[in-house]
C-alpha positions in Angstrom: 0.1 0.2 0.1 1.1 3.3 -0.8 1.3 6.9 1.1 0.6 10.6 0.3 3.1 13.2 -0.1 4.5 14.6 3.2 2.6 16.7 5.4 3.6 18.9 8.0 3.1 16.8 11.4 2.6 18.0 14.9 4.5 16.1 17.8 1.6 16.1 20.0 -2.4 15.2 18.9 -4.3 18.3 19.0 -6.8 18.8 21.9 -10.2 17.0 21.4 -12.0 20.5 21.8 -11.2 21.1 18.2 -13.4 18.4 17.5 -16.3 20.0 19.1 -16.0 22.8 16.7 -15.7 20.7 13.5 -19.0 19.2 14.5 -20.6 22.5 15.0 -21.6 23.1 11.5 -22.9 19.7 11.0 -25.1 20.3 14.0 -25.9 23.9 13.1 -27.7 22.9 10.0 -29.7 20.3 11.9 -31.3 23.0 14.3 -31.7 25.5 11.8 -33.7 23.1 9.7 -35.9 21.6 12.3 -36.1 24.6 14.5 -35.8 28.0 12.7 -37.0 26.8 9.1 -40.0 24.7 10.6 -41.2 27.3 12.6 -40.8 30.0 9.5 -42.7 27.2 7.3 -45.4 26.8 10.1 -45.8 30.7 10.5 -46.1 31.1 6.3 -48.9 28.3 6.0 -46.7 25.1 5.0 -48.3 22.3 6.1 -46.9 19.9 8.9 -47.0 16.8 6.2 -44.4 19.4 4.2 -42.4 20.2 6.8 -41.8 16.5 7.5 -41.2 15.8 4.0 -38.3 18.3 4.3 -37.2 16.7 7.1 -37.2 13.4 5.4 -35.1 14.8 2.6 -32.2 16.0 4.7 -32.2 12.5 6.4 -31.7 10.3 3.4 -27.9 11.4 2.5 -27.2 10.4 6.1 -28.6 6.9 5.8 -26.9 6.2 2.4 -23.6 8.2 2.9 -21.3 4.9 3.5 -21.8 4.2 -0.2 -19.3 7.5 -1.3 -17.5 7.6 2.1 -14.7 5.7 0.4 -14.1 8.9 -1.6 -12.9 10.8 1.5 -10.5 8.0 2.1 -9.1 8.0 -1.7 -9.0 11.4 -3.1 -8.0 15.0 -2.1 -7.2 15.2 1.5 -9.4 14.8 4.7 -9.0 18.5 5.2 -9.9 19.7 2.0 -12.8 17.5 2.0 -13.9 19.0 5.3 -13.3 23.0 4.0 -15.0 21.7 1.1 -18.3 20.5 2.7 -18.2 23.1 5.3 -18.1 25.9 2.7 -21.1 24.2 0.8 -23.2 23.9 4.1 -22.6 27.7 4.7 -23.6 28.5 1.8 -26.7 26.5 1.5 -27.7 28.0 5.1 -27.4 31.6 3.5 -29.0 30.4 0.6 -31.6 29.2 2.5 -32.2 32.4 4.6 -32.3 34.8 1.4 -35.4 32.7 -0.2 -38.4 33.8 0.8 -40.0 31.1 3.2 -43.5 30.0 1.4 -45.2 27.2 -0.8 -44.3 28.0 -4.2 -40.5 28.0 -2.8 -40.8 24.5 -1.4 -39.0 22.7 -4.3 -36.0 25.0 -4.4 -35.5 24.3 -0.6 -36.0 20.5 -0.9 -33.0 21.2 -3.4 -31.1 23.0 -1.3 -31.4 20.9 1.8 -30.8 17.8 -0.1 -27.4 19.5 -1.4 -26.4 20.6 2.4 -27.0 17.1 3.5 -25.0 15.4 1.0 -22.3 18.2 1.7 -22.6 17.2 5.5 -22.1 13.6 4.7 -18.8 14.0 3.7 -18.0 16.6 6.5 -18.6 14.1 9.1 -16.7 11.6 7.4 -13.8 14.0 6.8 -14.0 14.8 10.9 -14.1 11.2 12.0 -11.4 10.1 9.6 -9.1 12.9 11.1 -10.3 11.6 14.8 -9.7 8.1 14.0 -5.8 8.8 12.9 -5.1 11.7 15.2 -5.5 10.1 18.5 -4.8 7.0 20.2 -7.4 4.3 21.3 -6.9 5.6 24.7 -8.4 9.2 23.7 -10.9 8.0 21.3 -13.3 8.5 24.2 -12.8 11.9 24.9 -12.5 13.2 21.1 -15.8 11.2 20.5 -17.6 13.2 23.5 -16.4 16.4 22.0 -17.8 15.4 18.5 -20.9 14.6 19.7 -21.3 17.5 21.9 -20.4 19.7 19.0 -22.9 18.1 16.8 -25.7 18.5 19.3 -24.4 21.8 20.8 -24.4 23.1 17.0 -28.1 21.9 16.9 -28.8 24.1 19.8 -27.2 27.0 18.1 -28.7 26.3 15.1 -32.3 26.0 16.0 -32.1 28.3 19.3 -29.9 31.1 17.6 -31.3 31.2 14.2 -34.9 31.2 15.5 -34.1 34.3 18.2 -32.4 36.0 15.1 -35.8 35.3 12.7 -37.9 36.6 15.5 -35.9 40.2 16.3 -35.0 41.3 12.8 -36.7 42.2 10.1 -33.5 41.3 7.7 -34.5 38.1 6.6 -30.6 37.1 5.4 -29.2 37.7 8.8 -30.2 34.5 10.4 -28.6 32.5 7.8 -25.7 34.7 7.3 -24.7 34.6 10.7 -24.8 30.8 11.1 -23.1 30.4 7.9 -20.2 32.8 9.1 -19.7 30.6 12.5 -19.6 27.6 10.0 -16.8 29.2 7.8 -14.9 30.1 11.3 -14.9 26.5 12.2 -12.6 25.7 9.4 -9.5 27.6 11.2 -8.9 24.7 13.5 -7.7 22.8 10.4 -4.5 24.6 10.9 -4.0 22.7 14.5 -4.6 19.1 13.1 -2.4 16.5 11.2 -3.4 15.3 8.1 -3.4 11.3 7.8 -0.8 9.8 6.0 -3.3 7.4 4.1 -2.1 3.6 4.0 -4.5 2.5 1.5 -4.1 5.2 -1.5 -1.7 4.0 -4.2 -1.3 5.4 -7.9 -3.7 2.8 -9.3 -7.4 3.9 -8.7 -8.6 0.5 -8.7 -6.1 -0.9 -6.3 -6.9 2.0 -3.6 -10.7 0.6 -4.1 -9.6 -2.9 -3.4 -7.4 -1.8 -0.6 -10.2 0.2 1.0 -12.8 -2.6 0.6 -9.8 -5.3 1.9 -9.3 -2.7 5.1 -13.5 -2.4 5.6 -13.9 -6.3 5.3 -10.7 -7.0 7.6 -12.3 -4.7 10.3 -15.8 -6.2 10.3 -14.6 -9.6 10.5 -12.7 -9.0 13.7 -14.4 -9.2 17.3 -14.2 -5.5 17.9 -15.5 -4.7 14.4 -18.7 -7.1 13.8 -19.8 -6.0 17.5 -19.5 -2.4 16.8 -21.7 -3.1 13.6 -24.2 -5.0 15.7 -24.5 -2.3 18.6 -25.5 0.0 15.8 -28.0 -2.1 14.4 -29.6 -3.0 17.7 -32.4 -1.0 19.2 -30.2 0.2 22.2 -29.4 3.7 23.2 -31.5 5.0 20.2 -32.6 8.3 22.2 -36.0 8.1 20.7 -38.1 9.5 23.7 -36.1 12.5 23.3 -37.6 13.1 20.1 -41.1 12.9 21.4 -40.8 14.9 24.8 -42.5 18.0 23.5 -45.4 15.7 22.6 -45.7 14.0 25.7 -45.9 17.0 27.7 -49.6 17.1 27.9 -49.5 13.8 29.4 -47.3 15.6 32.4 -49.3 18.8 32.3 -46.1 20.7 31.3 -46.9 24.2 29.4 -45.3 25.7 26.3 -42.9 27.9 28.2 -41.7 24.9 30.6 -41.3 22.5 27.2 -39.4 25.4 25.4 -36.8 25.4 28.2 -36.4 21.9 29.6 -36.0 20.5 25.8 -34.3 23.8 24.6 -31.7 25.6 26.3 -31.5 23.3 29.9 -31.9 20.1 27.8 -29.2 21.1 25.4 -26.8 21.8 28.2 -27.7 18.3 29.7 -26.8 16.3 26.9 -23.8 18.4 26.0 -22.4 17.7 29.6 -23.3 14.1 29.0 -21.5 13.8 26.0 -18.2 15.2 27.6 -18.6 12.8 30.7 -19.7 9.9 28.6 -16.6 10.1 26.3 -14.4 10.8 29.3 -15.7 7.4 31.1 -15.5 5.2 27.8 -11.5 6.1 28.1 -11.1 4.5 31.4 -13.5 1.2 30.8 -14.3 -0.7 27.6 -16.2 1.4 25.1 -18.5 -1.0 24.0 -19.4 -2.1 27.6 -19.7 1.7 28.7 -22.0 2.3 25.9 -24.3 -0.8 26.7 -24.1 0.4 30.5 -25.4 3.9 29.7 -28.3 2.5 27.3 -29.5 0.4 30.3 -29.5 3.8 32.1 -31.3 5.5 29.6 -33.7 2.5 29.9 -33.9 3.0 33.7 -34.8 6.4 33.1 -37.7 5.3 30.8 -39.2 3.2 33.5 -38.7 5.8 35.9 -40.5 8.5 34.4 -43.4 6.1 33.3 -44.0 5.5 36.9 -43.5 8.8 38.4 -46.4 11.1 39.3 -47.7 13.1 35.8 -47.0 16.6 37.4 -44.8 19.0 35.7 -41.9 18.6 38.3 -41.4 15.0 37.3 -41.5 16.1 33.5 -38.7 18.2 34.3 -36.7 15.9 36.4 -36.8 13.2 34.0 -36.4 14.9 30.7 -33.5 16.6 31.8 -32.0 13.3 33.4 -32.8 11.5 30.2 -30.9 14.1 28.2 -27.8 13.8 30.2 -28.0 10.3 29.9 -28.7 10.5 26.2 -25.3 12.4 26.2 -23.6 9.4 27.8 -24.7 7.2 25.4 -23.5 9.6 22.3 -20.2 10.2 23.7 -19.8 6.3 24.2 -21.1 5.6 20.7 -18.7 7.9 18.9 -15.8 6.5 20.9 -16.7 2.5 20.0 -17.0 3.5 16.4 -13.9 5.8 16.4 -12.0 2.6 18.0 -13.8 -0.1 15.8 -12.6 2.3 12.8 -8.7 1.7 13.6 -6.8 3.5 10.8 -6.5 3.2 6.8 -10.1 3.5 5.6 -11.3 5.2 8.5 -13.7 7.3 7.5 -15.2 4.5 5.2 -15.8 2.0 8.0 -16.7 5.1 10.8 -19.8 5.7 8.2 -20.7 2.2 7.9 -21.4 2.3 11.7 -22.9 5.9 11.5 -25.3 4.8 8.8 -26.3 1.7 10.5 -27.2 3.4 13.4 -30.4 5.4 11.9 -32.2 1.6 11.0 -32.8 1.2 14.6 -33.9 4.8 15.4 -36.6 4.5 12.9 -37.6 0.9 14.1 -38.0 2.6 17.8 -40.2 5.6 16.0 -42.5 3.0 14.6 -42.5 1.2 18.0 -43.3 4.4 20.0 -46.2 5.5 17.8 -48.0 1.8 18.2 -47.4 1.6 21.9 -48.2 5.1 22.6 -51.5 4.5 20.9 -52.3 1.4 22.5 -50.6 2.5 26.3 -50.3 5.9 26.1 -47.0 7.4 27.6 -46.2 5.2 30.0 -46.5 2.0 27.8 -44.2 4.0 25.0 -41.5 4.7 27.6 -41.8 1.3 28.9 -41.5 -0.1 25.4 -38.3 1.7 24.7 -37.0 0.2 28.0 -37.8 -3.4 27.1 -36.4 -3.6 23.6 -33.0 -1.6 25.1 -32.8 -5.0 27.6 -33.7 -7.2 24.8 -30.9 -5.6 22.6 -28.5 -5.7 25.5 -28.8 -9.4 26.2 -28.2 -10.0 22.3 -25.2 -8.0 22.4 -23.9 -10.1 25.7 -24.5 -13.2 24.1 -22.8 -12.0 20.8 -20.3 -11.2 22.7 -19.7 -14.3 24.8 -19.7 -16.5 21.8 -17.1 -14.7 20.0 -15.0 -14.6 23.0 -15.7 -18.6 23.7 -14.6 -19.0 19.8 -11.6 -16.7 20.4 -10.3 -18.7 23.2 -10.7 -22.2 21.6 -9.1 -20.8 18.5 -5.9 -19.6 20.8 -5.8 -22.7 22.9 -5.6 -24.5 19.3 -2.8 -22.4 18.1 -1.0 -22.7 20.9 
């Protein structure tokens, strides 16, 4: 396998906090779309069904991004991919800010959202490729925590700040322009990270592609790589309930202002702290086991909320607790995915895990809808907990079988 041209190398790895800022643009657009634009669309008479369609368009490239993630490992450099994708994201945010929000422009908005989501798929691949190469396994928990804190914190900035600006200015371009500028500024961190030296890229494009596929296959065949994929496919630690807390507010008699504070600013702070804490803990223990433990803690929170008195105080306590635990889960998730990705075609491998993680989330959305219709809010929360426990048992069984096989194989070799 070949290598790239020599690049400037730093003696020490970069500080993980840089990856908080690298991931901000990714989260900013998510928050800007789901909060700011959704509010503006709704106020302009766009139906909820049409708004949901725009959100669905945003998710499509994220589900299938594993198909083109190898381009990050095989062409240009990861820094260039990050720069290009961030500039395109900023341009899309600015463009959506200057186009009038009204029904006749929905097709144009759909196109801009699709382009931005496609660009962001390269952004996440480049970020995680850099992180996988620049940090040893004993630091990947912390950088994973910063990654997810930036992603989720960016959502709070894009949604909260974008909506506040939209409500307090007559300049329709100002919210988009401000958020676009923040995205561009995040690129300055590229001066402080190493560009990985590729171990899969050679002169022949065909051989390079073969090297990537070989590296991916060899990783997925390992115990760590297979279990990482399994964890992403199981309905474990999905955080599905967090998407529905605003809708559950009426069951706990929580008013609109309370919901805005708890699911907005306070909830965002709780999940960011949780991400950083979960990432740090994941560096102290087995990262995959940390994810399972945090996911079971999340399941316990669901049961506790279901059993608690349905009063506003309990809504505050359990939604914030769930947000913090959801942060723990996200920090551990990024940690074990970065660890399993290793080096080599790291961007390709990480995006396989990331794409797989969307499947159980959609499954739990479906389960949540069915269980709420049949058993109400407590039934919905308990259903999430039941599936999490079953998924955890499945992982433990798989881990035990693979460990036993490895032990037997090692004895035969000895």
